[in-house]
C-alpha positions as CSV (number, residue, x, y, z in Angstrom):
1,M,-22.7,3.3,-18.2
2,T,-23.9,6.3,-20.3
3,D,-21.8,9.5,-20.2
4,Q,-23.7,12.6,-19.2
5,A,-22.3,16.1,-19.9
6,V,-21.9,18.3,-16.9
7,D,-22.9,21.8,-17.8
8,T,-20.3,24.2,-16.4
9,D,-20.7,27.1,-18.8
10,D,-22.5,29.2,-16.2
11,A,-20.0,28.5,-13.5
12,R,-17.6,31.0,-15.0
13,L,-14.6,29.6,-13.0
14,P,-11.1,30.8,-13.7
15,A,-9.0,28.7,-15.9
16,H,-6.1,28.5,-13.5
17,P,-5.6,28.9,-9.7
18,P,-4.0,32.1,-8.5
19,S,-0.3,32.2,-8.1
20,E,1.2,31.3,-4.7
21,D,4.7,32.4,-5.0
22,H,5.2,33.2,-1.3
23,F,3.6,32.3,2.0
24,L,1.2,34.8,3.4
25,G,1.3,36.1,7.0
26,R,2.0,34.0,10.1
27,T,5.3,35.9,10.6
28,R,5.0,35.9,14.4
29,E,4.0,32.2,14.5
30,L,6.9,31.2,12.2
31,K,9.4,33.2,14.3
32,G,8.1,31.6,17.5
33,L,8.3,28.1,16.0
34,R,11.9,28.6,14.8
35,A,12.8,29.9,18.2
36,D,11.3,26.8,19.8
37,I,13.6,24.6,17.8
38,E,16.6,26.3,19.3
39,R,15.3,26.6,22.8
40,A,16.7,24.2,25.4
41,G,14.4,21.4,26.5
42,L,13.7,20.2,30.0
43,D,16.3,17.4,29.7
44,T,19.0,19.8,28.6
45,L,18.2,22.1,31.5
46,S,18.6,19.2,33.9
47,G,21.9,18.2,32.4
48,R,20.7,15.1,30.6
49,K,20.9,14.5,26.8
50,P,17.5,14.7,25.2
51,P,16.4,11.1,24.6
52,R,13.9,11.8,21.8
53,A,13.3,14.3,19.0
54,R,12.0,17.8,19.7
55,V,8.2,18.1,19.1
56,L,6.5,21.2,17.8
57,L,2.7,21.4,17.8
58,I,0.7,23.5,15.4
59,A,-2.9,23.5,16.7
60,G,-5.9,25.0,15.0
61,R,-9.3,24.1,13.7
62,P,-9.6,22.8,10.1
63,G,-9.3,25.6,7.6
64,S,-7.1,27.7,9.7
65,G,-4.0,27.1,7.5
66,R,-2.3,24.9,10.0
67,T,-1.0,22.4,7.4
68,A,0.2,25.3,5.2
69,L,2.1,26.8,8.2
70,A,3.7,23.4,8.9
71,G,4.7,23.1,5.3
72,E,6.2,26.5,5.3
73,L,8.2,25.9,8.5
74,A,9.5,22.6,7.0
75,R,10.6,24.5,3.8
76,Q,12.4,27.1,5.8
77,V,14.4,24.7,8.1
78,A,14.8,21.8,5.6
79,E,18.5,22.6,5.0
80,R,19.2,21.8,8.7
81,Y,17.9,18.2,8.2
82,P,20.0,16.7,5.4
83,D,18.2,13.3,5.7
84,G,15.0,14.8,4.4
85,V,11.5,15.8,5.3
86,L,9.1,12.9,5.9
87,R,5.4,13.6,5.6
88,A,2.5,11.5,6.9
89,R,-1.2,12.1,7.4
90,L,-2.5,10.6,10.6
91,G,-6.2,11.1,9.9
92,E,-8.5,10.0,7.1
93,P,-10.6,12.8,5.4
94,D,-13.6,11.7,7.4
95,G,-11.7,12.1,10.7
96,T,-10.9,8.4,11.2
97,P,-7.5,8.0,12.7
98,V,-5.0,6.2,10.5
99,P,-3.5,3.1,12.2
100,V,0.0,3.7,13.5
101,A,1.3,0.6,11.8
102,R,0.2,1.9,8.4
103,T,1.8,5.2,9.0
104,A,5.1,3.6,10.2
105,R,5.1,1.5,7.0
106,E,4.7,4.5,4.8
107,L,7.5,6.4,6.6
108,L,9.8,3.4,6.3
109,A,9.0,3.3,2.5
110,A,10.0,6.9,2.3
111,L,13.3,6.1,3.9
112,D,13.8,3.1,1.5
113,V,13.9,0.8,4.6
114,P,12.2,-2.6,4.0
115,A,9.5,-3.4,6.5
116,P,8.4,-7.0,7.1
117,A,4.9,-7.7,5.7
118,G,2.3,-8.2,8.3
119,A,4.4,-7.0,11.1
120,A,2.7,-5.7,14.3
121,E,2.6,-2.0,15.2
122,E,5.3,-2.4,17.9
123,E,7.7,-4.1,15.5
124,L,7.2,-1.5,12.8
125,T,7.6,1.5,15.1
126,E,10.8,-0.1,16.5
127,V,12.2,-0.6,13.0
128,L,11.3,3.1,12.3
129,R,13.1,4.3,15.4
130,T,16.1,2.2,14.5
131,A,16.1,3.6,10.9
132,L,16.0,7.2,12.2
133,A,18.7,6.7,14.9
134,G,21.7,8.9,14.1
135,R,19.8,10.8,11.3
136,R,18.8,14.4,11.0
137,A,15.3,14.2,9.6
138,L,12.1,16.3,9.9
139,L,8.8,14.4,10.4
140,L,5.7,16.4,9.5
141,L,2.7,14.5,11.0
142,D,-0.5,16.1,9.8
143,D,-4.0,15.8,11.2
144,A,-3.1,14.0,14.3
145,A,-6.1,12.7,16.2
146,G,-4.4,12.3,19.6
147,A,-1.1,12.1,21.4
148,E,-0.9,8.3,21.2
149,Q,-0.5,8.5,17.4
150,V,2.4,11.0,17.6
151,D,4.1,9.4,20.6
152,A,4.3,6.0,18.9
153,L,6.2,7.5,16.0
154,L,8.6,9.7,17.8
155,P,12.2,8.8,16.9
156,D,14.8,8.2,19.7
157,A,17.0,10.7,17.9
158,P,17.6,14.1,19.5
159,D,18.8,15.6,16.1
160,C,15.4,14.9,14.5
161,L,12.5,17.3,14.6
162,V,8.8,16.4,14.7
163,V,6.2,18.9,13.6
164,A,2.7,17.7,14.5
165,V,-0.5,19.3,13.2
166,A,-3.6,18.7,15.4
167,G,-6.9,20.3,16.4
168,G,-5.9,20.6,20.1
169,P,-3.2,19.9,22.6
170,L,-1.2,16.6,22.6
171,T,-1.4,15.9,26.3
172,G,1.0,13.2,27.4
173,I,4.0,14.1,25.2
174,A,6.7,15.7,27.3
175,D,8.1,19.1,26.4
176,V,5.9,19.7,23.4
177,R,6.0,23.3,22.1
178,P,2.5,24.4,21.0
179,C,1.5,27.1,18.5
180,T,-2.2,27.8,18.4
181,L,-3.5,29.5,15.2
182,G,-6.3,32.0,14.9
183,G,-7.2,33.9,11.8
184,L,-4.8,35.8,9.5
185,D,-4.1,39.4,10.2
186,A,-6.2,41.9,8.2
187,K,-3.4,42.7,5.7
188,S,-2.6,39.1,4.9
189,A,-6.3,38.2,4.6
190,V,-6.9,41.0,2.1
191,E,-3.8,40.0,0.2
192,L,-5.1,36.4,0.0
193,L,-8.3,37.7,-1.5
194,T,-6.3,39.8,-4.0
195,R,-4.6,36.7,-5.3
196,Y,-7.9,35.5,-6.6
197,T,-9.8,38.7,-7.5
198,G,-6.9,40.8,-8.8
199,S,-5.8,44.1,-7.3
200,V,-8.3,46.4,-9.0
201,R,-11.5,45.2,-7.3
202,I,-9.8,45.4,-3.9
203,T,-8.2,48.8,-4.5
204,V,-11.4,50.5,-5.4
205,D,-13.2,49.2,-2.4
206,P,-10.7,48.4,0.4
207,R,-13.2,48.7,3.2
208,S,-15.5,46.0,1.7
209,A,-12.4,43.7,1.3
210,E,-11.6,44.2,5.0
211,S,-15.3,43.6,5.8
212,L,-15.2,40.4,3.8
213,A,-12.0,39.3,5.6
214,E,-13.7,40.0,8.9
215,A,-16.8,37.9,7.9
216,C,-14.4,35.0,7.1
217,E,-12.7,35.6,10.5
218,G,-9.4,35.6,8.7
219,Q,-9.6,31.8,8.1
220,P,-7.5,31.0,5.0
221,A,-9.8,28.3,3.7
222,A,-12.9,30.5,3.8
223,L,-11.0,33.4,2.3
224,A,-9.8,31.2,-0.6
225,L,-13.3,30.0,-1.3
226,A,-14.6,33.6,-1.2
227,G,-11.9,34.8,-3.5
228,G,-12.5,32.0,-5.9
229,W,-16.2,32.8,-6.0
230,L,-15.5,36.4,-6.7
231,A,-12.9,35.5,-9.4
232,S,-15.5,33.4,-11.2
233,R,-18.0,36.3,-11.2
234,P,-16.2,39.4,-12.4
235,Q,-19.4,41.5,-12.2
236,A,-20.0,40.7,-8.5
237,A,-19.1,43.3,-6.0
238,V,-16.9,42.5,-3.0
239,S,-19.3,44.5,-0.8
240,D,-22.3,42.3,-1.9
241,L,-20.5,39.1,-0.8
242,A,-19.4,40.7,2.5
243,K,-22.9,41.8,3.3
244,R,-24.3,38.4,2.4
245,L,-21.8,36.6,4.7
246,H,-22.4,39.1,7.6
247,T,-26.2,38.6,7.4
248,D,-26.2,34.8,6.8
249,T,-25.1,33.6,10.2
250,G,-26.9,30.2,10.0
251,D,-26.9,27.5,12.7
252,A,-23.8,25.6,14.0
253,P,-21.9,24.0,12.4
254,E,-23.4,25.7,9.3
255,G,-22.8,29.1,11.0
256,T,-19.0,28.9,10.7
257,P,-17.5,31.3,8.1
258,L,-16.2,28.3,6.0
259,A,-19.5,26.6,6.0
260,R,-21.4,29.7,4.9
261,V,-19.0,30.4,2.1
262,F,-19.1,26.8,1.0
263,R,-22.9,26.8,1.0
264,L,-22.9,29.9,-1.2
265,V,-20.4,28.4,-3.6
266,H,-22.2,25.0,-3.8
267,D,-25.6,26.5,-4.2
268,Q,-24.6,28.7,-7.1
269,L,-22.9,26.0,-9.1
270,P,-24.9,24.5,-12.0
271,G,-26.9,21.5,-10.7
272,R,-24.7,18.8,-12.2
273,A,-21.4,20.4,-11.2
274,A,-22.8,20.8,-7.7
275,R,-23.6,17.1,-7.7
276,V,-20.0,16.3,-8.7
277,L,-18.8,18.4,-5.8
278,R,-21.0,16.7,-3.3
279,L,-20.1,13.2,-4.4
280,L,-16.4,13.9,-4.1
281,C,-16.8,13.1,-0.4
282,L,-16.9,9.5,-1.5
283,A,-13.4,9.7,-3.2
284,P,-11.2,7.1,-1.4
285,A,-8.5,8.7,0.8
286,G,-9.8,12.1,-0.3
287,L,-8.0,11.6,-3.6
288,A,-9.9,12.3,-6.8
289,D,-8.9,11.9,-10.4
290,P,-10.9,12.2,-13.6
291,H,-11.9,8.5,-13.6
292,T,-13.1,8.7,-10.0
293,A,-15.2,11.8,-10.6
294,S,-16.5,10.4,-13.8
295,A,-17.6,7.2,-12.2
296,L,-19.2,8.9,-9.1
297,A,-21.2,11.4,-11.2
298,G,-21.9,9.3,-14.3
299,C,-20.2,11.7,-16.7
300,S,-17.4,11.4,-19.3
301,V,-13.8,11.3,-18.2
302,D,-12.9,14.5,-20.1
303,T,-15.8,16.4,-18.6
304,A,-14.9,15.2,-15.1
305,G,-11.3,16.2,-15.6
306,A,-12.4,19.7,-16.7
307,V,-14.7,20.1,-13.6
308,L,-11.9,19.0,-11.2
309,E,-9.5,21.5,-12.7
310,E,-12.1,24.2,-12.3
311,F,-12.8,23.2,-8.7
312,A,-9.1,23.4,-8.0
313,A,-9.0,26.9,-9.4
314,V,-11.5,28.2,-6.8
315,G,-10.0,26.4,-3.8
316,L,-12.6,23.6,-3.6
317,L,-9.8,21.1,-4.4
318,R,-6.1,21.0,-4.0
319,A,-3.9,19.9,-7.0
320,V,-1.6,17.1,-5.9
321,D,2.0,17.1,-7.1
322,S,1.8,14.0,-9.3
323,P,2.7,12.9,-12.8
324,L,-1.0,12.2,-13.4
325,P,-4.0,14.5,-12.8
326,Q,-5.0,14.1,-9.2
327,Y,-6.7,16.3,-6.6
328,A,-7.1,16.2,-2.9
329,V,-10.3,17.0,-1.1
330,P,-9.3,19.5,1.7
331,G,-10.0,18.0,5.1
332,C,-11.9,21.1,6.2
333,L,-14.3,20.7,3.3
334,H,-14.9,17.0,3.5
335,P,-17.5,17.1,6.3
336,L,-19.3,19.9,4.5
337,M,-19.4,17.9,1.2
338,R,-20.6,14.8,3.1
339,A,-23.4,16.8,4.8
340,R,-24.6,18.1,1.5
341,A,-24.5,14.7,-0.1
342,E,-26.4,13.1,2.8
343,S,-29.1,15.8,2.7
344,Q,-29.5,16.1,-1.0
345,E,-28.9,12.6,-2.3
346,R,-30.9,9.5,-1.5
347,P,-29.0,6.7,0.2
348,G,-29.6,4.5,-2.8
349,E,-28.0,7.0,-5.1
350,L,-25.0,7.3,-2.9
351,Q,-24.6,3.5,-2.9
352,L,-25.0,3.5,-6.6
353,A,-22.2,6.1,-6.9
354,R,-19.9,3.9,-4.7
355,A,-20.7,0.9,-6.9
356,R,-19.9,2.8,-10.1
357,M,-16.6,3.9,-8.6
358,L,-15.6,0.4,-7.5
359,E,-16.6,-1.0,-10.9
360,R,-14.5,1.6,-12.7
361,N,-11.5,0.7,-10.5
362,V,-12.0,-3.0,-11.3
363,R,-12.0,-2.4,-15.0
364,L,-9.0,-0.1,-14.8
365,L,-7.1,-2.8,-12.8
366,Q,-8.1,-5.4,-15.4
367,S,-6.7,-3.1,-18.2
368,C,-3.6,-2.4,-16.0
369,R,-2.9,-6.1,-15.7
370,L,-3.8,-7.2,-19.2
371,I,-1.4,-4.9,-20.9
372,T,1.5,-6.8,-19.2
373,E,0.4,-10.0,-20.9
374,T,1.9,-9.1,-24.3
375,D,2.2,-12.7,-25.4
376,S,-1.5,-13.6,-24.8
377,P,-3.8,-13.2,-27.8
378,Q,-6.8,-13.4,-25.4
379,A,-5.4,-10.5,-23.3
380,R,-4.9,-8.4,-26.4
381,E,-8.4,-9.2,-27.6
382,R,-9.9,-8.2,-24.2
383,L,-8.0,-4.9,-24.2
384,R,-9.4,-4.1,-27.7
385,E,-12.9,-4.6,-26.3
386,M,-12.4,-2.1,-23.6
387,P,-13.4,1.6,-24.1
388,P,-10.4,3.8,-25.1
389,A,-10.7,5.8,-21.9
390,L,-9.9,2.6,-19.9
391,R,-6.9,1.5,-21.9
392,F,-3.2,2.4,-21.1
393,P,-0.9,3.2,-24.0
394,T,2.1,1.2,-22.6
395,P,2.9,-1.2,-19.7
396,R,5.0,1.6,-18.2
397,A,2.1,4.0,-18.2
398,A,-0.1,1.3,-16.5
399,A,2.6,0.8,-13.8
400,E,2.8,4.5,-13.2
401,W,-0.9,4.8,-12.8
402,L,-0.9,1.9,-10.4
403,R,1.9,3.5,-8.3
404,V,0.2,6.9,-8.2
405,R,-3.3,5.6,-7.4
406,R,-2.1,2.9,-5.0
407,P,-3.2,4.8,-1.8
408,A,-6.6,5.5,-3.3
409,L,-7.1,1.9,-4.5
410,L,-6.2,0.5,-1.1
411,A,-8.5,3.0,0.6
412,A,-11.3,2.1,-1.8
413,T,-10.7,-1.6,-0.9
414,R,-10.9,-0.9,2.9
415,A,-14.0,1.3,2.5
416,A,-15.8,-1.4,0.4
417,V,-15.1,-4.1,2.9
418,A,-16.1,-1.9,5.8
419,D,-19.3,-1.0,4.0
420,G,-20.5,-4.6,3.9
421,E,-23.2,-4.0,1.2
422,L,-21.0,-4.3,-1.8
423,D,-19.1,-7.5,-1.0
424,T,-19.2,-8.9,-4.6
425,L,-17.6,-5.8,-6.0
426,A,-15.2,-5.7,-3.1
427,R,-14.1,-9.2,-3.8
428,R,-13.6,-8.5,-7.5
429,L,-11.7,-5.3,-6.7
430,M,-9.3,-7.2,-4.3
431,S,-8.8,-10.0,-6.8
432,Q,-7.8,-7.6,-9.6
433,L,-5.7,-5.4,-7.3
434,V,-3.7,-8.5,-6.1
435,R,-3.1,-9.6,-9.7
436,A,-2.2,-6.1,-11.0
437,M,0.3,-5.5,-8.1
438,A,1.9,-8.9,-8.6
439,A,2.2,-8.3,-12.4
440,H,3.8,-4.8,-12.1
441,F,5.7,-4.8,-8.8
442,G,6.2,-8.5,-8.1
443,A,4.8,-10.4,-5.2
444,Q,7.8,-9.8,-3.0
445,A,7.9,-6.1,-3.4
446,A,4.1,-5.8,-3.0
447,A,4.0,-8.2,0.0
448,P,3.0,-5.6,2.6
449,D,0.1,-4.4,0.6
450,L,-0.9,-7.9,-0.4
451,Y,-0.9,-9.0,3.2
452,E,-3.4,-6.3,4.0
453,I,-5.6,-7.2,1.1
454,H,-5.5,-10.9,2.0
455,G,-6.7,-9.9,5.5
456,L,-9.6,-7.9,4.0
457,V,-10.4,-11.0,1.8
458,L,-10.5,-13.0,5.0
459,D,-12.9,-10.5,6.6
460,V,-15.4,-10.7,3.7
461,A,-15.1,-14.5,3.5
462,E,-15.8,-15.0,7.1
463,R,-18.7,-12.5,7.0
464,R,-20.3,-14.3,3.9
465,G,-19.4,-17.8,4.9
466,L,-17.2,-18.3,1.8
467,H,-15.1,-21.3,3.0
468,R,-13.0,-21.7,-0.1
469,E,-12.0,-18.0,-0.2
470,R,-11.4,-18.1,3.6
471,A,-9.0,-21.0,3.0
472,A,-7.2,-19.2,0.2
473,A,-6.8,-16.0,2.3
474,L,-5.5,-18.0,5.3
475,L,-3.0,-19.8,3.2
476,N,-1.7,-16.6,1.6
477,L,-1.4,-14.9,5.0
478,G,0.3,-18.0,6.4
479,D,2.8,-18.0,3.6
480,V,3.8,-14.4,4.4
481,D,4.0,-15.1,8.1
482,A,6.3,-18.1,7.3
483,Q,8.5,-16.0,5.0
484,T,8.9,-13.3,7.6
485,G,9.8,-15.7,10.5
486,R,6.5,-15.8,12.2
487,T,6.3,-19.6,11.9
488,R,4.0,-20.3,14.8
489,D,1.5,-17.7,13.5
490,A,1.8,-19.3,10.1
491,L,1.1,-22.7,11.6
492,T,-2.1,-21.4,13.3
493,R,-3.3,-19.9,9.9
494,Y,-2.5,-23.2,8.0
495,R,-4.5,-25.2,10.5
496,A,-7.4,-22.8,10.1
497,A,-7.1,-23.0,6.3
498,L,-7.2,-26.8,6.6
499,D,-10.5,-26.6,8.4
500,A,-11.9,-24.1,5.9
501,G,-10.8,-26.3,3.0
502,R,-12.6,-29.3,4.5
503,E,-15.7,-27.2,5.0
504,A,-15.5,-26.1,1.4
505,N,-14.8,-29.7,0.2
506,D,-11.9,-28.3,-1.7
507,P,-9.2,-30.9,-2.2
508,Y,-6.7,-28.5,-3.6
509,A,-6.9,-26.2,-0.5
510,T,-7.0,-29.2,1.8
511,G,-3.9,-30.7,0.3
512,R,-2.1,-27.4,0.2
513,A,-2.9,-26.7,3.8
514,M,-1.7,-30.1,4.9
515,E,1.6,-29.6,3.1
516,S,2.0,-26.1,4.6
517,V,1.3,-27.5,8.1
518,G,4.1,-30.0,7.5
519,G,6.4,-27.2,6.3
520,A,5.8,-25.2,9.4
521,H,6.5,-28.1,11.7
522,Q,9.7,-28.7,9.8
523,E,10.8,-25.1,10.2
524,L,10.1,-25.5,14.0
525,G,12.3,-28.6,14.1
526,D,9.5,-31.1,14.7
527,F,10.5,-33.4,11.9
528,D,8.2,-36.3,13.0
529,R,5.1,-34.2,12.7
530,A,6.4,-32.7,9.5
531,A,6.9,-36.1,7.9
532,D,3.4,-37.2,9.1
533,W,1.7,-34.1,7.5
534,F,3.6,-34.5,4.3
535,G,2.5,-38.1,4.3
536,R,-1.2,-37.0,4.6
537,A,-0.8,-34.6,1.8
538,L,0.9,-37.2,-0.3
539,A,-2.0,-39.6,0.2
540,E,-4.4,-37.0,-1.1
541,R,-2.2,-36.4,-4.2
542,L,-1.9,-40.2,-4.9
543,A,-5.6,-40.7,-4.6
544,R,-6.2,-38.0,-7.3
545,G,-3.4,-39.4,-9.5
546,E,-1.3,-36.2,-9.4
547,R,2.0,-37.8,-10.1
548,A,4.2,-34.7,-10.3
549,E,2.8,-33.3,-7.0
550,A,3.2,-36.7,-5.4
551,A,6.8,-36.9,-6.5
552,R,7.5,-33.5,-5.0
553,L,5.8,-34.5,-1.7
554,Y,7.9,-37.7,-1.6
555,G,10.9,-35.4,-1.7
556,R,9.6,-33.2,1.1
557,T,8.9,-36.3,3.2
558,G,12.4,-37.5,2.4
559,T,13.9,-34.2,3.6
560,A,12.0,-34.4,6.9
561,H,13.3,-37.9,7.5
562,T,16.8,-36.8,6.6
563,Y,16.7,-34.0,9.2
564,A,15.4,-36.5,11.7
565,G,18.3,-38.9,10.9
566,R,16.1,-41.7,9.6
567,Y,18.2,-42.3,6.5
568,G,16.4,-45.5,5.5
569,E,13.0,-43.8,5.3
570,A,14.6,-40.8,3.6
571,L,16.2,-43.0,0.9
572,R,12.9,-44.8,0.2
573,N,11.1,-41.5,-0.2
574,W,13.7,-39.8,-2.4
575,R,13.9,-42.9,-4.6
576,A,10.1,-42.8,-5.0
577,A,10.4,-39.1,-5.9
578,A,13.0,-39.9,-8.5
579,A,10.9,-42.6,-10.0
580,G,7.9,-40.3,-10.1
581,Y,9.7,-37.6,-11.9
582,R,11.1,-40.1,-14.4
583,K,7.6,-41.4,-15.2
584,D,6.4,-37.9,-15.5
585,G,9.2,-37.1,-18.0
586,D,10.8,-34.3,-15.9
587,V,14.4,-35.1,-16.6
588,A,15.9,-32.2,-14.6
589,A,13.8,-33.0,-11.5
590,H,14.7,-36.7,-11.8
591,A,18.4,-35.7,-11.8
592,R,17.9,-33.5,-8.7
593,A,16.1,-36.2,-6.9
594,L,19.0,-38.6,-7.6
595,S,21.4,-36.0,-6.3
596,E,19.4,-36.0,-3.0
597,V,19.6,-39.8,-2.9
598,A,23.3,-39.5,-3.2
599,R,23.4,-36.9,-0.4
600,V,21.4,-39.2,1.9
601,Q,23.6,-42.2,1.1
602,E,26.7,-40.1,2.0
603,Y,25.1,-39.1,5.3
604,A,24.3,-42.7,6.0
605,G,27.9,-43.7,5.6
606,R,27.7,-45.4,2.2
607,P,30.1,-43.4,0.1
608,E,30.5,-46.0,-2.7
609,E,26.7,-46.1,-3.3
610,S,26.7,-42.3,-3.1
611,L,29.4,-42.2,-5.8
612,H,27.5,-44.5,-8.1
613,T,24.2,-42.6,-7.6
614,C,25.9,-39.2,-8.1
615,R,27.4,-40.4,-11.5
616,E,24.0,-41.5,-12.5
617,A,22.6,-38.1,-11.6
618,V,25.4,-36.4,-13.6
619,E,24.2,-38.3,-16.7
620,W,20.6,-37.3,-16.2
621,A,21.6,-33.7,-15.7
622,R,23.6,-33.9,-19.0
623,R,20.4,-35.2,-20.7
624,A,18.5,-32.3,-19.2
625,Q,21.2,-29.8,-20.5
626,D,21.3,-28.3,-17.0
627,T,24.9,-27.0,-16.8
628,R,24.5,-25.6,-13.2
629,L,23.3,-28.9,-11.9
630,Q,26.1,-30.8,-13.7
631,A,28.7,-28.5,-12.1
632,A,27.2,-29.0,-8.7
633,L,27.2,-32.7,-9.1
634,Q,30.8,-32.7,-10.3
635,L,31.7,-30.9,-7.0
636,R,29.8,-33.4,-5.0
637,L,31.6,-36.2,-6.8
638,A,34.9,-34.5,-6.0
639,D,34.1,-34.3,-2.3
640,T,33.1,-38.0,-2.2
641,L,36.2,-39.1,-4.0
642,D,38.3,-37.1,-1.5
643,R,36.7,-39.0,1.3
644,L,37.4,-42.3,-0.5
645,G,41.1,-41.4,-0.8
646,D,41.3,-40.6,-4.5
647,P,42.4,-36.9,-4.7
648,A,43.5,-37.2,-8.3
649,A,40.1,-38.1,-9.5
650,A,38.6,-35.5,-7.2
651,H,40.8,-32.8,-8.9
652,L,39.6,-33.8,-12.3
653,H,35.9,-33.4,-11.3
654,R,36.6,-30.0,-9.7
655,S,38.4,-28.9,-12.9
656,A,35.4,-30.0,-14.9
657,A,33.0,-28.0,-12.7
658,E,35.3,-24.9,-13.0
659,R,35.3,-25.2,-16.8
660,M,31.5,-25.3,-16.7
661,L,30.9,-22.3,-14.5
662,G,34.3,-20.7,-13.6
663,N,34.3,-19.4,-10.1
664,G,30.5,-19.6,-9.8
665,P,28.2,-20.5,-6.9
666,Q,28.9,-23.2,-4.5
667,E,27.1,-26.6,-4.7
668,D,24.4,-25.8,-2.2
669,D,23.5,-22.6,-4.1
670,M,22.9,-24.7,-7.3
671,L,20.9,-27.4,-5.6
672,P,18.0,-25.5,-3.9
673,E,15.5,-27.3,-1.8
674,R,12.3,-28.0,-3.8
675,G,10.3,-28.6,-0.8
676,D,9.1,-25.1,-0.3
677,D,7.6,-24.8,-3.8
678,A,3.9,-24.0,-3.5
679,C,1.3,-23.0,-6.1
680,E,-0.6,-19.7,-5.5
681,I,-4.3,-19.9,-5.3
682,R,-6.5,-17.0,-5.8
683,T,-8.0,-15.1,-3.0
684,A,-11.3,-14.2,-4.6
685,A,-13.4,-15.2,-7.6
686,S,-11.3,-15.9,-10.6
687,E,-13.8,-14.2,-12.8
688,D,-12.5,-10.9,-14.3
């Protein structure tokens, strides 16, 4: 990709946005909202305790300053809510409602409350209500598309406050207190212009400033753009801009004040800068950083960063409070940018811009992951081959970038899958995102995000008929379902993965699915079926000569038989497992298998044989230099000797275990079941 310089010399944009030390206007609205907080609700008037949080509604069209008013209200009353202010956006920049489950998960993360990966909306909202019970918190729910979104998130906590921002009424929510916004009063509107232009130009021509505020209908977004345009053109008269806006009425929706000012600002930007602005409608989640703008427009990262900063100075973007340069596309401007892009860019050019952005994210994620592989010469060599702009100085910097850009990366993944035309890039992006998250956050911490990504992988695989990737996605989803207690759901996914693995003729996926089906049956208490499925998976491994995996499956089969009380079958399988590990040279695994043989012998009522086998296992554990296992086996020997009526010998073995570990974990903690071990398979093409 060649870097093209974006000419911004003629834009004459201010270097820094105007100061915003205090909130402008809306005094009456703020007073009314604060009074509504204190006002008794319908439940209180009827003598009942309010069952849910108080809901305030700030309604107004995009660009009316509704979000800013909600933020100012939250700032003023924050001290009343010691458990914090929680913010969530309920709408995408393009107007698409955000799923309630995703919003609930983000709110739970803000509360530091773990949410089960893959949980349904009802479960997540119930966890959220439980987490907020007894708290005094303020929820600011911005850009609500309807009452259903807000109602699902309302806490059953009368001491909480919910401030919802929407375009209209929230019909269906009881006792909601609405505040409908119009334009700013004339004084505040002129003061907002003054913040951008300086006081001199307004003082010398106050009537033109008032006329300009009238042309903008007092809408803060339109006023900010008009002020920014004037600030970037010191020689332009306020009266000229006011006349232009009064005469240029246009057609709806282009006839709105915001649309007219935006058209003026866009059309007078240099061509390449205007193109950057138009293409920002493609920024995922409405979040743009220098890399995103660079990829979309095909310019250098430094140039893109300078353009974004200049756009923020004139109100075209909003700087995000972040350790890295990041900007938000205002929701009121997004449809205007998109309309300009669709009218002035060919569909193929828009698709190419999307592809460049996805490819840039893929390469950044590769770099983000590779820097964690400090012991790999291949990883270091690949990093050196990357352009300097794509490299991270330290693993910590890479992790910080991944954390900050996580919402945008997930949004880019969803958009790429929904697009359907860039599936190859989407698959590469998902593969790299999974690997980067696992490397920096760990699979357990990133499980909720990984579950969503695996679901998107499944969508692409089913659409494209990619049976191997479908099997991988189903297995990964099934694993998370199983870990979070949704065992029957996991069983359904494992069976579907088995079918997909067979269609792909993939022996690894097939064997893995068989074993997972067996594990699910074992978890459900159906030990006969569990042993049967483990046996099928074992036959596959034996046919391919995979001795270590076969030994492990002998152990899982033995465990299922043990649970079913078939001790003879259990002993045969565990002895086969021990023999397999010994042939494979895995001394520690051989010792553990022998310890399981001793356990089954004890269950079967053969304590002398158990004692002999346990001593043999101790010797193998000593050879493996596994102190924890030796201590656990010493404790098992002590228990067996107690049952055989030899307390003195039992005391000696317990003393030996204490010398090894002191007051460490109990035996069962040191002898974990090995049956749940499963190798991860990739969800997409392994190609970087």
